[in-house]
C-alpha positions as CSV (number, residue, x, y, z in Angstrom):
1,M,-12.5,5.1,-11.9
2,A,-8.7,5.0,-12.3
3,M,-6.8,8.2,-11.8
4,I,-4.5,9.7,-14.4
5,E,-0.8,9.9,-13.6
6,K,-0.9,13.7,-12.9
7,E,-3.6,13.1,-10.3
8,I,-1.7,10.3,-8.7
9,I,1.6,12.2,-8.4
10,G,-0.3,15.2,-7.0
11,K,-1.7,13.1,-4.2
12,L,1.5,11.3,-3.2
13,D,2.3,13.9,-0.6
14,Q,-0.7,12.6,1.4
15,I,1.0,9.3,1.9
16,P,4.7,9.9,2.9
17,G,7.2,7.4,1.6
18,W,5.0,5.9,-0.9
19,E,5.9,6.0,-4.6
20,Y,4.1,5.5,-7.9
21,R,6.1,2.9,-9.8
22,D,5.1,0.3,-12.4
23,G,1.5,1.5,-12.3
24,Q,1.2,0.8,-8.5
25,L,1.6,2.6,-5.2
26,K,4.5,1.0,-3.4
27,K,6.3,1.3,-0.1
28,T,8.9,-0.8,1.7
29,F,8.7,-0.8,5.5
30,A,11.8,-1.7,7.5
31,L,11.0,-3.5,10.7
32,D,13.0,-5.0,13.6
33,D,13.0,-8.6,12.5
34,F,11.0,-11.4,10.8
35,G,8.5,-11.6,13.7
36,A,7.8,-7.9,13.5
37,S,7.3,-8.2,9.8
38,L,4.7,-10.9,10.2
39,A,2.9,-8.9,12.9
40,F,2.8,-5.9,10.7
41,V,1.5,-7.9,7.7
42,N,-1.3,-9.3,9.9
43,K,-2.3,-5.8,10.8
44,V,-2.3,-4.8,7.2
45,A,-4.4,-7.9,6.4
46,D,-7.0,-6.8,8.9
47,L,-7.2,-3.4,7.3
48,A,-7.3,-4.9,3.8
49,E,-10.1,-7.3,4.8
50,S,-12.1,-4.4,6.3
51,A,-11.7,-2.3,3.2
52,D,-12.2,-5.3,0.9
53,H,-9.1,-4.1,-1.0
54,H,-6.0,-6.3,-0.9
55,P,-2.4,-5.3,-1.5
56,D,0.4,-7.4,-3.0
57,I,2.8,-8.2,-0.1
58,L,6.4,-9.2,-0.3
59,I,8.2,-10.2,3.0
60,Q,12.0,-10.2,3.0
61,Y,13.0,-11.0,6.6
62,N,12.7,-7.5,8.2
63,K,11.4,-5.7,5.1
64,V,7.8,-5.7,3.9
65,T,7.0,-4.2,0.5
66,L,3.3,-3.3,-0.2
67,S,2.0,-2.7,-3.6
68,L,-1.5,-1.2,-4.2
69,V,-3.6,-1.0,-7.4
70,S,-7.3,-1.4,-8.1
71,H,-7.1,-4.2,-10.7
72,D,-10.9,-4.0,-11.3
73,E,-10.6,-0.3,-12.2
74,G,-7.5,-0.7,-14.3
75,G,-5.2,1.5,-12.2
76,I,-4.9,3.6,-9.0
77,T,-8.1,4.9,-7.4
78,G,-9.1,6.5,-4.2
79,K,-9.3,3.0,-2.6
80,D,-5.6,2.7,-3.0
81,F,-4.8,6.1,-1.4
82,G,-7.4,5.3,1.4
83,L,-5.8,2.0,2.3
84,A,-2.3,3.5,2.1
85,G,-3.4,6.2,4.5
86,E,-4.8,3.6,6.9
87,I,-1.6,1.6,6.7
88,E,0.4,4.7,7.6
89,K,-1.5,4.9,10.9
90,L,-0.1,1.5,11.9
């Protein structure tokens, strides 16, 4: 079940650097170069496949922006926070 905005904002402190914008959890990661960006995205892809929950990914040379939302639930859910937390461990 999708969370309400108050719940989402209350949980953002659990995933530092992530923000709630446009109905999604978003974070931009700055990496060393394009190769590092690709390596990071591949690690994120492995986590996403394991969780069966897939972020939108934008690669801009050394920056990777991830956006999470549970489309099938119509908003942000615990799955989004869980995957964001796992990504933070990378």
